VEXDREN-2710 file (C-alpha; in Angstrom, 1 decimal):
% VEXDREN-2710
k/r/px/py/pz
1/MET/75.5/-82.6/10.9
2/LEU/78.4/-82.6/8.4
3/ASP/76.0/-81.3/5.8
4/ALA/75.7/-78.1/7.7
5/ALA/79.4/-77.9/8.5
6/GLU/80.3/-75.4/5.7
7/ASP/77.7/-72.8/6.9
8/ILE/78.9/-73.1/10.5
9/ILE/82.6/-72.8/9.4
10/LEU/81.8/-69.6/7.4
11/GLN/79.9/-68.1/10.4
12/ALA/82.7/-68.9/12.8
13/ARG/85.3/-67.4/10.4
14/HIS/83.2/-64.2/9.9
15/PHE/82.9/-63.9/13.7
16/ALA/86.7/-64.6/14.3
17/ASP/87.7/-62.0/11.7
18/THR/86.3/-59.3/13.8
19/LYS/89.3/-57.2/15.0
20/ASP/88.2/-57.1/18.6
21/LEU/86.8/-60.4/19.7
22/GLN/85.8/-59.0/23.2
23/VAL/83.7/-56.4/21.6
24/ALA/82.2/-58.8/19.1
25/GLU/81.4/-61.2/21.9
26/LYS/79.6/-58.4/23.9
27/HIS/77.5/-57.2/21.0
28/ALA/77.0/-60.1/18.6
29/PRO/73.3/-61.1/19.0
30/ASP/74.0/-64.5/17.5
31/ARG/77.0/-65.4/19.7
32/LYS/75.2/-68.1/21.7
33/HIS/73.5/-69.6/18.7
34/LEU/76.9/-69.8/16.9
35/ARG/78.6/-71.4/19.9
36/ASP/75.8/-73.9/20.2
37/ARG/76.2/-74.8/16.5
38/MET/80.0/-75.2/16.9
39/ASN/79.6/-77.4/19.9
40/SER/77.1/-79.6/18.1
41/LEU/79.5/-79.9/15.0
42/THR/82.5/-80.5/17.3
43/ASP/80.7/-83.3/19.3
44/ALA/79.5/-85.0/16.1
45/CYS/83.1/-84.9/14.6
46/LEU/84.7/-86.4/17.7
47/ILE/82.3/-89.3/17.6
48/LEU/82.8/-89.8/13.9
49/ILE/86.5/-89.8/14.1
50/GLN/86.7/-92.2/17.0
51/GLY/83.9/-94.5/16.0
52/LEU/85.1/-94.9/12.4
53/SER/88.8/-95.2/13.0
54/GLY/89.0/-96.9/16.3
55/ILE/91.8/-94.7/17.7
56/ARG/92.2/-94.1/21.5
57/VAL/91.3/-90.8/22.9
58/SER/95.0/-90.0/23.7
59/GLU/95.7/-90.6/20.0
60/LEU/92.7/-88.3/19.1
61/LEU/94.0/-85.6/21.3
62/GLY/97.5/-86.0/19.9
63/LEU/96.6/-85.3/16.3
64/GLN/98.3/-82.1/14.9
65/ALA/96.7/-79.5/12.6
66/SER/98.2/-78.5/9.2
67/ASP/101.0/-76.0/9.1
68/THR/99.2/-73.8/6.6
69/PRO/95.5/-72.8/6.4
70/LEU/93.3/-75.6/4.9
71/ALA/91.3/-74.9/1.8
72/GLN/87.7/-76.4/1.6
73/ASN/88.5/-79.4/-0.5
74/ALA/92.1/-79.8/0.6
75/LEU/93.3/-82.7/2.8
76/PRO/94.8/-82.0/6.2
77/ASP/98.5/-82.6/6.7
78/CYS/97.8/-85.6/8.9
79/ILE/96.0/-87.4/6.1
80/LYS/98.0/-89.2/3.4
81/ILE/96.9/-91.1/0.4
82/GLU/98.7/-94.2/-1.0
83/PRO/97.8/-96.6/-3.8
84/SER/96.5/-100.0/-2.9
85/ALA/98.5/-103.1/-3.8
86/SER/96.3/-103.8/-6.8
87/GLY/96.5/-100.2/-8.0
88/LEU/92.6/-100.0/-8.1
89/HIS/92.1/-98.1/-5.0
90/GLU/93.5/-95.2/-3.0
91/ILE/93.9/-95.8/0.8
92/PHE/93.6/-93.0/3.2
93/TYR/96.0/-93.1/6.2
94/LEU/95.8/-90.9/9.3
95/SER/99.2/-90.0/10.8
96/GLY/99.5/-89.5/14.5
97/HIS/101.4/-90.8/17.6
98/LEU/101.0/-93.8/19.9
99/TYR/101.3/-92.9/23.6
100/LYS/100.3/-96.1/25.3
101/ALA/102.9/-98.8/26.3
102/THR/105.7/-96.7/24.9
103/LYS/108.4/-94.6/26.6
104/SER/108.0/-91.7/24.2
105/PRO/105.3/-90.9/21.6
106/ARG/105.8/-93.1/18.5
107/PRO/104.8/-92.1/15.0
108/VAL/102.1/-94.4/13.6
109/THR/99.4/-94.5/10.9
110/TRP/95.9/-95.8/10.8
111/VAL/93.8/-96.7/7.8
112/THR/90.7/-94.4/7.7
113/GLY/89.1/-95.5/4.4
114/LEU/89.6/-96.0/0.7
115/ARG/88.1/-95.1/-2.7
116/PRO/88.3/-96.3/-6.3
117/VAL/91.1/-94.6/-8.3
118/GLY/89.6/-91.5/-10.0
119/SER/86.9/-90.9/-7.4
120/ASP/86.7/-87.8/-5.3
121/HIS/84.9/-89.4/-2.5
122/LEU/86.2/-88.6/1.0
123/PRO/85.8/-91.1/3.9
124/VAL/83.6/-89.8/6.7
125/PRO/86.5/-89.7/9.3
126/VAL/88.6/-87.7/6.9
127/LYS/85.7/-85.2/6.4
128/ALA/85.3/-84.9/10.2
129/ILE/89.0/-84.2/10.7
130/SER/88.9/-81.6/7.9
131/VAL/85.8/-79.9/9.4
132/ILE/87.5/-79.8/12.9
133/GLU/90.7/-78.3/11.5
134/ARG/88.8/-75.6/9.5
135/LEU/86.3/-74.8/12.1
136/TYR/88.9/-73.7/14.8
137/ALA/91.5/-72.5/12.4
138/PRO/91.2/-68.7/13.3
139/TRP/91.4/-69.4/17.0
140/ARG/94.3/-71.9/16.5
141/THR/96.3/-69.2/14.6
142/ARG/95.6/-66.5/17.2
143/ARG/96.8/-68.7/20.1
144/ASN/99.6/-70.4/18.0
145/ILE/98.3/-73.8/18.9
146/ASN/99.3/-76.8/16.8
147/GLU/96.9/-79.4/18.3
148/LEU/94.0/-80.4/16.0
149/ILE/91.4/-80.9/18.8
150/ILE/90.9/-77.7/20.7
151/GLY/88.0/-76.0/22.4
152/PHE/87.1/-72.8/24.2
153/SER/88.3/-72.2/27.8
154/ARG/85.0/-70.9/29.0
155/ALA/81.6/-72.5/28.9
156/LYS/79.8/-69.9/26.7
157/SER/82.7/-67.9/25.3
158/LEU/83.8/-67.3/21.7
159/THR/86.9/-65.2/22.7
160/LYS/90.4/-66.0/21.8
161/ASP/90.8/-68.2/24.9
162/VAL/91.1/-71.7/23.4
163/LYS/93.2/-74.7/24.6
164/ALA/93.9/-78.3/23.9
165/HIS/91.6/-80.4/26.0
166/THR/91.6/-83.7/27.9
167/LEU/89.8/-87.1/28.1
168/SER/87.1/-85.7/30.4
169/TRP/86.4/-82.9/27.9
170/VAL/86.0/-85.4/25.1
171/ASN/83.7/-87.6/27.2
172/ARG/81.6/-84.4/28.0
173/CYS/81.3/-83.5/24.4
174/GLN/80.2/-86.9/23.3
175/ARG/77.6/-87.2/26.1
176/ARG/76.3/-83.8/25.2
177/PHE/75.7/-85.0/21.7
178/PHE/73.5/-87.7/22.9
179/VAL/71.6/-85.6/25.4
180/ARG/71.0/-83.1/22.6
181/SER/69.7/-86.0/20.4
182/GLY/67.2/-87.1/23.1
183/VAL/69.2/-90.1/24.4
184/LYS/69.6/-89.3/28.1
185/ASP/70.0/-92.7/29.7
186/TRP/73.3/-93.8/28.1
187/THR/76.6/-92.9/29.9
188/VAL/78.8/-92.9/26.8
189/THR/82.6/-93.0/27.1
190/SER/85.1/-92.4/24.4
191/HIS/86.6/-96.0/24.7
192/GLN/83.2/-97.5/23.8
193/TRP/83.8/-96.4/20.2
194/ARG/87.1/-98.4/20.0
195/LYS/85.3/-101.6/21.2
196/SER/82.4/-100.9/18.9
197/PHE/84.8/-100.5/16.0
198/ALA/86.5/-103.8/16.9
199/GLN/83.3/-105.8/17.0
200/TYR/82.0/-104.3/13.8
201/VAL/85.2/-105.3/12.0
202/ILE/85.1/-108.9/13.3
203/ARG/81.4/-109.3/12.6
204/SER/82.0/-108.1/9.1
205/ASP/84.9/-110.4/8.4
206/SER/86.1/-112.9/11.1
207/ARG/89.5/-113.3/9.4
208/MET/90.3/-109.7/10.4
209/LEU/91.6/-110.3/13.9
210/PRO/95.4/-110.0/12.9
211/VAL/94.5/-106.8/10.9
212/LEU/92.6/-105.4/13.8
213/GLN/95.7/-106.2/16.1
214/GLU/97.9/-104.1/13.7
215/HIS/95.3/-101.3/13.4
216/PHE/95.1/-101.0/17.3
217/LYS/98.9/-101.2/17.6
218/HIS/98.8/-104.2/19.9
219/ILE/102.0/-106.1/20.3
220/SER/100.1/-109.4/20.6
221/MET/96.8/-110.8/19.5
222/ALA/96.1/-111.6/23.1
223/MET/95.4/-108.0/23.9
224/THR/93.1/-107.6/20.9
225/GLU/91.2/-110.8/21.5
226/GLN/90.8/-110.7/25.2
227/GLY/90.3/-107.0/25.5
228/TYR/87.8/-106.4/22.6
229/ILE/86.4/-109.8/21.5
230/ASN/86.1/-112.5/24.2
231/ALA/83.4/-110.8/26.1
232/ASP/80.9/-111.5/23.3
233/PRO/79.9/-115.3/23.0
234/GLU/78.7/-114.7/19.4
235/LEU/82.0/-113.2/18.4
236/LYS/83.8/-116.1/20.0
237/GLN/81.7/-118.4/17.8
238/ILE/82.6/-116.3/14.8
239/LEU/86.3/-116.6/15.6
240/ASP/86.0/-120.4/16.0
241/ASP/84.2/-120.6/12.6
242/ALA/87.1/-118.6/11.1
243/ALA/89.5/-121.0/12.6
244/VAL/87.6/-123.9/11.1
245/GLN/87.8/-122.3/7.7
246/SER/91.5/-121.7/8.0
247/THR/91.9/-125.4/8.8
248/VAL/89.8/-126.4/5.8
249/SER/91.9/-124.1/3.6
250/LEU/95.1/-125.6/4.9
251/ILE/94.1/-129.2/4.4
252/GLY/92.5/-128.4/1.0
253/GLU/95.8/-126.8/-0.2
254/MET/97.7/-129.9/1.0
255/ILE/95.3/-132.2/-0.8
256/ALA/95.7/-130.2/-4.0
257/GLY/99.5/-130.2/-3.6
258/ARG/99.8/-126.4/-3.4
259/LYS/101.3/-126.4/0.1
260/THR/104.1/-128.3/1.9
261/VAL/104.4/-127.9/5.6
262/SER/106.8/-129.0/8.4
263/GLY/106.4/-129.4/12.1
264/ALA/105.6/-132.1/14.6
265/LEU/102.1/-132.5/13.3
266/SER/103.1/-132.3/9.7
267/GLY/103.4/-136.1/9.2
268/LYS/99.9/-136.7/10.7
269/LEU/98.5/-133.8/8.7
270/LYS/100.0/-135.1/5.5
271/GLU/98.6/-138.6/6.2
272/THR/95.2/-137.2/6.9
273/ALA/95.2/-135.1/3.8
274/ASN/96.3/-138.0/1.6
275/GLN/93.6/-140.3/3.0
276/LEU/91.0/-137.6/2.8
277/GLY/92.1/-136.9/-0.8
278/LYS/91.5/-140.5/-1.7
279/SER/88.1/-140.6/-0.1
280/LEU/87.1/-137.4/-1.9
281/ASP/88.1/-138.6/-5.4
282/ASN/84.7/-139.7/-6.2
283/ARG/82.9/-136.7/-4.5
284/PRO/81.6/-133.8/-6.6
285/GLU/84.1/-130.8/-6.5
286/ASN/81.5/-128.5/-4.8
287/ASP/80.9/-131.0/-1.9
288/ARG/84.6/-131.5/-1.0
289/PRO/85.0/-128.3/1.2
290/ARG/81.9/-129.3/3.2
291/ASP/83.3/-132.8/3.7
292/ILE/86.6/-131.4/4.9
293/GLU/84.8/-128.9/7.2
294/GLU/82.8/-131.7/8.8
295/LEU/86.0/-133.7/9.5
296/VAL/87.6/-130.6/10.9
297/ARG/84.7/-129.7/13.2
298/THR/84.5/-133.3/14.7
299/SER/88.3/-133.5/15.1
300/GLY/88.5/-130.4/17.3
301/ILE/91.6/-129.2/15.4
302/ARG/91.7/-125.5/14.7
303/ALA/94.3/-123.6/12.6
304/HIS/95.3/-120.2/14.0
305/ASP/97.6/-117.8/12.5
306/ILE/100.2/-116.7/15.0
307/ARG/101.4/-113.2/14.5
308/TRP/104.1/-111.4/16.4
309/GLY/103.9/-107.7/15.5
310/LYS/102.9/-107.5/11.8
311/THR/104.3/-110.9/10.6
312/SER/103.1/-114.4/10.8
313/LEU/105.6/-116.8/12.6
314/GLY/103.6/-120.0/12.0
315/THR/100.3/-121.7/12.1
316/CYS/99.0/-123.3/15.4
317/LEU/97.0/-126.5/14.8
318/PHE/95.5/-126.2/18.3
319/ARG/93.7/-129.1/20.1
320/GLN/92.3/-128.9/23.6
321/GLY/94.7/-130.1/26.2
322/THR/97.8/-129.4/24.0
323/GLY/100.2/-126.6/23.4
324/ASN/103.2/-125.1/25.2
325/CYS/101.1/-122.0/25.9
326/THR/98.7/-123.9/28.1
327/ILE/101.2/-125.9/30.2
328/GLY/100.7/-125.2/33.8
329/CYS/97.1/-123.9/33.2
330/SER/94.5/-125.8/35.3
331/ALA/91.9/-125.3/32.7
332/ARG/94.0/-126.4/29.7
333/TRP/91.5/-129.2/28.8
334/VAL/88.7/-126.9/28.2
335/ILE/90.7/-124.0/26.4
336/SER/89.6/-124.1/22.8
337/ALA/92.2/-121.8/21.3
338/PRO/95.8/-120.8/21.9
339/LEU/96.5/-118.9/25.1
340/TRP/97.5/-115.7/23.3
341/SER/98.7/-114.0/26.4
342/ALA/101.4/-116.7/26.7
343/ALA/102.2/-117.4/23.0
344/ARG/105.5/-115.9/21.8
345/PRO/108.3/-117.1/19.4
346/ASP/110.6/-118.6/22.0
347/LEU/107.7/-120.6/23.3
348/CYS/105.9/-121.6/20.1
349/TRP/109.1/-122.6/18.0
350/GLU/109.2/-126.2/19.5
351/CYS/105.5/-126.6/20.2
352/GLN/104.0/-129.7/18.8
353/ASN/101.1/-127.7/17.4
354/LEU/103.3/-125.4/15.3
355/VAL/103.1/-125.9/11.6
356/LEU/105.4/-124.0/9.2
357/ASP/105.5/-123.3/5.5
358/GLU/107.3/-121.0/3.2
359/THR/105.1/-118.0/4.0
360/HIS/106.7/-117.9/7.5
361/LEU/110.3/-117.5/6.3
362/PRO/110.3/-113.6/6.4
363/PHE/109.5/-113.6/10.2
364/TRP/112.2/-116.0/11.1
365/LYS/114.8/-114.4/8.8
366/ASP/114.1/-111.0/10.3
367/ARG/114.3/-112.4/13.8
368/ARG/117.6/-114.0/13.1
369/ALA/119.0/-110.6/11.8
370/LYS/117.7/-108.8/14.8
371/LEU/119.1/-111.3/17.2
372/GLN/122.5/-111.3/15.6
373/ASP/122.5/-107.5/16.0
374/ASP/121.5/-107.8/19.6
375/LEU/124.1/-110.4/20.3
376/LYS/126.8/-108.1/18.9
377/THR/125.6/-105.2/21.0
378/ALA/125.4/-107.3/24.2
379/THR/128.9/-108.7/23.6
380/THR/130.3/-105.3/23.0
381/ASN/128.7/-104.0/26.3
382/ASP/129.8/-107.0/28.2
383/ASP/126.2/-107.9/29.0
384/PHE/126.7/-111.7/29.6
385/ALA/123.1/-112.4/30.5
386/LEU/121.7/-110.7/27.5
387/ALA/124.4/-112.3/25.3
388/GLN/123.4/-115.8/26.5
389/LEU/119.7/-115.1/25.9
390/CYS/120.4/-113.9/22.4
391/LYS/122.5/-116.9/21.7
392/GLN/119.8/-119.3/23.0
393/ARG/117.1/-117.6/20.8
394/LEU/119.4/-117.4/17.8
395/GLU/119.9/-121.2/18.0
396/GLN/116.2/-121.7/18.2
397/CYS/115.7/-119.5/15.2
398/ILE/118.4/-121.3/13.1
399/MET/116.7/-124.6/13.8
400/VAL/113.3/-123.2/12.7
401/LEU/114.9/-121.8/9.5
402/ASN/116.6/-125.1/8.7
403/LYS/113.1/-126.8/8.8
404/LEU/111.6/-124.0/6.7
405/GLU/114.3/-124.1/4.1
406/ASN/113.9/-127.8/3.8
407/THR/110.2/-127.3/3.4
408/GLU/110.9/-124.7/0.7
409/THR/113.2/-127.0/-1.2
410/THR/110.5/-129.8/-1.0
411/ALA/107.8/-127.5/-2.2
412/THR/110.0/-126.3/-5.2
413/GLU/110.7/-130.0/-6.2
414/ASN/107.0/-130.8/-6.0
415/SER/106.1/-127.9/-8.2
416/ASN/108.8/-128.8/-10.7
417/PRO/108.6/-132.7/-10.9
418/GLY/110.5/-132.8/-14.2
END
């Protein structure tokens, strides 16, 4: 459908340039044909944007058009390009607003694709956004509307009466696309694209759950996992396999002396790593990861990265029947992963399953700084209850940082034995 977009855009622009749209609508013989083509293109673009970016329908409807008319090969104002960390790729970011779980719209960005440096390739969602913007540009200008996603007010009209639309309109557009394609027995909803996006990402790379959490703007991994992953048994197995590989990687790094950890389980983990390292001395290098994996699978221990926001606060070496997050849960002996809905820094910090290393320092340093600021504010405002809570959490934070700084010192000494 995008291949025919330029022709449809040119037809729409020619029609809209007619001085009197009412006269043009009355006499133009191809009015209905053009409206049908515009509908088809719009429906396809709405599906491509949501299906390949995973954004909510509220975020889709909140996108803003460019301030000036968009040329054919230009990028919309809501699309920005930044270099990747390696400098080898260019990453496309979609700028919009988050409306859910926030008091007022919050500016956010979503990754919508990338390309090698020097390439002129445009990711499909970016193309779809550009098409939507250019297709309705004349009507948007006439009505002085800034929203990117707009449509005609009347069912068969091409007059100047356009408006920003709603969730129900998006659903109707997407269903219309499938009916037109001959798929009449599927009641599609706009939210299905978000779930499909999540499952595609996890099936492509099971380590992407924290990245998906950030992309979906979820404050905790619980929302991502329970809302988009847990319903699929195969995906649960994929996530368990990922946890096994994380555990294998952690133990492997400890055996090789590349990682020093702290925490209640650190002693047992070091002992296991040392014993395993001795037993693997006579094993071929390629067989060692498989041997470690076999041990991990039979032990029931799974390493999970615990993220709060964008940053990792620690690694949970979860075992069934353990963990502060499962205390009080009648089914704790059959829970195979951390209870993400309960996991949080002030609960996890003293959990026996928490393992820390130097990579977790940034989270706890940032948390300490924020708590210090919150404590000052609470004290200034004579908010005794909040001040006490800040003091309590600040003490917890300092204790964790002391452990981490000792771990960092040990790691430095081990890397510089001379």
